[in-house]
C-alpha positions as CSV (number, residue, x, y, z in Angstrom):
1,M,14.1,8.4,-39.6
2,P,13.3,11.1,-42.3
3,D,10.7,11.0,-44.1
4,F,11.8,10.9,-48.1
5,L,8.4,11.1,-49.6
6,H,8.2,14.6,-48.2
7,T,11.7,15.2,-49.2
8,A,11.3,13.9,-53.0
9,T,8.1,16.0,-52.9
10,E,9.9,19.1,-52.1
11,A,12.8,18.2,-54.3
12,T,10.9,18.0,-57.1
13,S,8.6,21.4,-55.7
14,G,13.1,22.5,-56.4
15,I,13.2,21.4,-59.5
16,R,10.2,22.2,-60.7
17,V,11.0,26.1,-59.4
18,V,14.4,25.4,-61.5
19,D,13.2,24.4,-64.9
20,D,10.3,27.5,-65.2
21,F,13.1,29.5,-64.2
22,I,15.3,28.8,-66.7
23,E,12.3,28.1,-69.4
24,A,11.3,31.7,-68.2
25,I,15.1,33.2,-69.2
26,A,15.0,31.7,-72.2
27,T,11.4,33.5,-72.7
28,L,13.1,36.3,-72.2
29,E,16.2,36.3,-73.7
30,H,14.2,35.6,-77.4
31,D,11.2,38.2,-76.8
32,H,12.5,40.3,-74.6
33,N,8.9,39.1,-72.6
34,T,9.4,39.9,-68.9
35,D,6.0,38.4,-67.3
36,P,6.6,35.2,-67.3
37,L,10.2,35.7,-64.5
38,A,8.4,38.2,-62.7
39,A,5.4,35.7,-62.0
40,L,7.6,33.1,-60.4
41,Y,8.8,36.1,-57.9
42,A,7.4,35.8,-54.1
43,E,5.8,39.4,-53.1
44,G,9.1,40.3,-51.1
45,S,11.3,38.4,-52.8
46,L,14.7,40.1,-53.9
47,C,16.7,39.7,-57.2
48,G,19.6,41.1,-57.9
49,N,23.6,40.3,-59.1
50,V,26.3,40.9,-58.1
51,I,26.7,44.5,-60.0
52,A,23.5,45.6,-59.5
53,P,23.4,48.2,-57.6
54,E,20.0,48.0,-55.5
55,R,18.2,44.9,-54.6
56,F,14.9,45.0,-57.0
57,E,11.5,43.9,-54.5
58,G,8.8,41.7,-55.4
59,P,7.6,40.4,-59.2
60,D,7.8,44.4,-60.2
61,G,11.5,44.5,-59.1
62,A,12.1,41.4,-60.8
63,A,10.4,42.5,-64.1
64,K,12.1,46.0,-63.9
65,F,15.9,44.2,-63.4
66,W,15.3,41.4,-65.5
67,S,14.6,44.3,-68.2
68,A,17.3,45.7,-67.8
69,Y,19.6,42.8,-67.7
70,R,18.2,41.4,-71.1
71,S,18.7,45.6,-72.8
72,Q,22.1,45.3,-72.5
73,F,22.6,43.1,-75.1
74,A,21.2,43.1,-78.4
75,D,21.0,38.5,-78.7
76,I,21.1,36.6,-76.0
77,R,21.6,32.8,-75.0
78,S,22.2,31.0,-72.0
79,T,22.8,27.2,-71.8
80,Y,22.5,25.9,-68.6
81,E,25.6,23.1,-67.8
82,N,24.9,22.2,-63.6
83,V,22.5,22.8,-62.1
84,V,21.9,21.5,-58.3
85,A,18.0,21.4,-56.9
86,S,17.1,20.9,-53.3
87,D,13.5,21.6,-51.6
88,S,14.7,25.9,-50.4
89,N,17.1,26.2,-53.3
90,A,18.8,25.8,-56.2
91,T,22.3,26.7,-58.2
92,L,22.0,26.7,-61.4
93,E,25.9,26.9,-63.7
94,W,25.6,28.9,-66.9
95,Q,27.5,29.8,-70.0
96,S,25.7,33.1,-72.3
97,E,26.6,33.9,-76.2
98,A,25.9,38.0,-75.9
99,T,26.4,40.8,-78.7
100,I,26.5,44.2,-77.2
101,N,27.8,46.3,-80.0
102,D,27.7,44.3,-82.8
103,E,30.6,43.0,-81.0
104,S,30.2,38.7,-79.9
105,L,30.6,38.1,-76.8
106,S,30.3,35.3,-73.5
107,Y,30.9,35.0,-70.7
108,R,30.2,32.5,-67.2
109,G,28.2,32.8,-64.6
110,V,26.2,31.2,-61.1
111,T,22.8,31.8,-60.4
112,V,21.5,31.5,-56.5
113,L,17.4,31.1,-56.6
114,E,15.9,31.0,-52.5
115,F,12.7,29.9,-53.5
116,A,9.4,29.2,-50.3
117,D,5.8,27.5,-51.4
118,G,6.7,27.4,-55.8
119,L,8.7,31.1,-55.8
120,I,11.3,32.5,-56.1
121,T,11.7,34.6,-53.0
122,R,14.9,35.2,-53.0
123,S,17.9,35.5,-56.6
124,C,21.1,36.3,-57.0
125,A,23.8,35.6,-60.4
126,Y,27.6,35.4,-59.3
127,F,29.8,36.3,-62.0
128,D,33.4,38.8,-63.2
129,P,31.7,41.9,-65.3
130,T,35.2,42.7,-66.5
131,T,35.0,40.0,-68.1
132,I,32.2,42.0,-70.3
133,P,34.1,45.0,-71.2
134,R,36.9,43.3,-71.6
135,Q,35.7,40.6,-74.8
136,V,34.3,44.2,-76.3
137,D,37.6,46.3,-75.6
138,S,39.6,43.2,-76.5
139,I,36.9,42.7,-80.4
140,S,36.9,46.5,-80.9
141,S,41.1,46.0,-80.9
142,T,41.6,44.5,-83.6
143,R,40.1,46.7,-86.5
């Protein structure tokens, strides 16, 4: 027989990690502060996305990754359209509105989080990286 109380507690822990992650992303986007995000990553964790040529390891690596990510945009705001979380992983479907080189753009993607003991052990964002330069090029060509 399943231990529903134990499972509910683990799921609540997973939701807490996801909520903290979303809040830390908002802080990064607004304040350029990577500290709240870095604090969510376990030692030995991996962080990256589909265009990152290397995997960033641990809290320091996460800070480096997220700082490099944020520096690409003059402004960015993300909204989360769908979040599915369990005791050990989560999938976040998001949309970001951003500004690059004075041009507005919008792109969508999915972030997969894996976690244990309340800390992220792996994160990877999946999106179509060609949509970003294509949108900027499209906007620029209309001028």
